[in-house]
C-alpha positions as CSV (number, residue, x, y, z in Angstrom):
1,M,-106.2,110.6,-44.2
2,K,-108.9,109.5,-41.8
3,S,-108.0,107.9,-38.5
4,L,-110.5,106.1,-36.2
5,S,-109.5,104.5,-32.9
6,S,-110.6,102.9,-29.7
7,E,-108.6,102.4,-26.5
8,I,-109.1,100.0,-23.5
9,Q,-107.3,99.1,-20.3
10,I,-106.8,95.3,-19.9
11,G,-106.0,93.8,-16.6
12,A,-103.3,91.5,-17.9
13,P,-99.6,91.9,-18.6
14,I,-98.5,93.2,-22.0
15,D,-96.8,89.9,-23.0
16,L,-100.0,87.9,-22.5
17,V,-102.1,90.5,-24.4
18,W,-99.6,90.4,-27.2
19,K,-99.7,86.6,-27.3
20,V,-103.5,86.6,-27.6
21,L,-103.5,89.4,-30.1
22,T,-101.0,87.8,-32.4
23,D,-102.3,84.3,-32.3
24,F,-104.4,84.8,-35.5
25,A,-105.4,81.1,-35.8
26,N,-107.4,81.5,-32.7
27,W,-109.1,84.9,-33.5
28,K,-112.2,83.0,-34.5
29,D,-112.6,81.8,-30.9
30,W,-112.7,85.2,-29.3
31,N,-112.9,88.0,-31.9
32,P,-116.5,88.8,-32.7
33,M,-115.5,90.4,-36.0
34,V,-113.7,87.5,-37.6
35,T,-114.5,83.9,-38.6
36,R,-111.0,83.1,-39.8
37,A,-107.5,84.7,-39.7
38,E,-104.1,83.3,-40.6
39,G,-100.6,84.7,-40.8
40,D,-97.9,86.1,-38.5
41,A,-97.3,89.5,-36.9
42,A,-93.9,89.6,-38.6
43,V,-92.9,92.3,-41.1
44,G,-93.5,91.0,-44.6
45,S,-96.1,88.4,-43.5
46,K,-99.3,88.1,-45.5
47,L,-102.5,87.9,-43.4
48,R,-105.7,86.4,-44.7
49,I,-108.8,87.5,-42.8
50,T,-112.4,86.6,-43.2
51,M,-114.8,89.0,-41.5
52,R,-118.0,87.8,-39.7
53,G,-121.2,89.0,-41.3
54,P,-124.3,90.1,-39.4
55,D,-125.7,86.5,-39.7
56,G,-122.5,85.2,-38.0
57,K,-121.3,83.6,-41.2
58,D,-118.3,84.4,-43.5
59,A,-118.5,87.8,-45.1
60,M,-115.8,90.0,-46.6
61,K,-112.4,88.4,-47.1
62,Y,-109.2,90.3,-47.6
63,E,-105.5,90.1,-47.5
64,A,-103.1,92.5,-45.8
65,N,-99.3,92.7,-45.4
66,V,-97.7,93.3,-42.0
67,I,-95.6,96.5,-42.5
68,T,-94.2,97.1,-39.0
69,S,-93.9,94.9,-35.9
70,S,-92.3,95.6,-32.6
71,A,-93.2,92.9,-30.1
72,P,-94.8,93.3,-27.6
73,K,-95.6,96.9,-28.3
74,S,-97.1,97.3,-31.8
75,F,-97.8,96.1,-35.3
76,R,-99.4,97.4,-38.4
77,W,-100.9,95.8,-41.4
78,R,-101.9,97.4,-44.7
79,A,-104.7,96.3,-47.1
80,T,-105.3,98.0,-50.4
81,A,-108.4,98.3,-52.6
82,M,-107.6,98.1,-56.3
83,A,-104.3,100.1,-56.5
84,G,-102.8,101.6,-53.4
85,F,-103.6,105.2,-54.5
86,M,-107.3,104.4,-54.6
87,L,-107.7,103.2,-51.0
88,T,-105.4,101.9,-48.3
89,N,-106.5,100.7,-44.9
90,D,-103.8,100.4,-42.2
91,R,-104.8,98.6,-39.0
92,V,-102.6,99.6,-36.1
93,F,-102.4,97.8,-32.8
94,E,-100.5,99.5,-29.9
95,L,-99.9,98.1,-26.5
96,R,-98.5,100.1,-23.5
97,E,-97.7,98.6,-20.1
98,E,-99.0,100.6,-17.1
99,D,-98.8,99.2,-13.5
100,G,-98.9,95.6,-14.7
101,R,-101.8,96.2,-16.9
102,T,-102.0,96.9,-20.6
103,V,-103.4,99.9,-22.4
104,F,-104.5,98.7,-25.8
105,T,-105.2,101.0,-28.8
106,N,-106.9,99.7,-31.9
107,R,-106.8,102.1,-34.8
108,E,-107.7,102.1,-38.5
109,E,-106.2,104.7,-40.9
110,F,-107.6,105.2,-44.3
111,K,-106.3,107.2,-47.3
112,G,-106.7,107.4,-51.0
113,L,-108.8,108.8,-53.8
114,M,-111.9,106.8,-52.8
115,L,-111.8,107.9,-49.2
116,P,-114.4,110.8,-49.7
117,L,-116.9,108.2,-50.9
118,F,-116.8,106.2,-47.7
119,S,-115.6,108.8,-45.1
120,G,-119.1,109.9,-43.9
121,K,-120.2,106.4,-42.7
122,M,-116.9,105.2,-41.4
123,S,-117.2,106.5,-37.8
124,E,-120.7,105.0,-37.6
125,F,-119.4,101.5,-38.4
126,V,-115.7,101.3,-37.8
127,V,-115.5,102.7,-34.2
128,P,-118.1,100.2,-32.8
129,M,-116.3,97.3,-34.5
130,L,-113.0,98.4,-32.9
131,E,-114.7,98.8,-29.5
132,E,-116.3,95.3,-29.8
133,M,-112.9,93.7,-30.6
134,N,-111.2,95.6,-27.7
135,K,-113.8,94.3,-25.2
136,A,-113.4,90.7,-26.5
137,L,-109.6,90.9,-26.4
138,K,-109.9,92.2,-22.8
139,A,-112.2,89.4,-21.8
140,K,-109.9,86.8,-23.4
141,A,-106.7,88.2,-21.9
142,E,-108.3,88.5,-18.5
143,G,-109.6,84.9,-18.7
144,K,-113.2,85.9,-18.8
145,S,-114.2,84.4,-22.2
């Protein structure tokens, strides 16, 4: 398994950050990585996500299933490539309240037979994307976007 993550402190209460984070229909308005998202942060829900390409237009599309959810503290979705044993990608969001603020952790976990093919470049691309999303979530939740 390969795990990559980014953490940020957000000057907003955990319930507000959770509300912004789980309002998938509005991700396109603040999340620089996504042009479209739909679904619910409820176990068993299917998410449909369209990533934003370098040109700002629609790029890769994928579906994921929410496999855990504990409002307002965490949820996890899983996407698979081909069969699950080939490559799975779990996206994990964790929120922790600290002194009226929220510590937000955004993590991706990869496993499967194809992982060695992609592992070398993942840190180079995935971590900056997680950091960019974290900064945008912070700006939205703090009312700065």
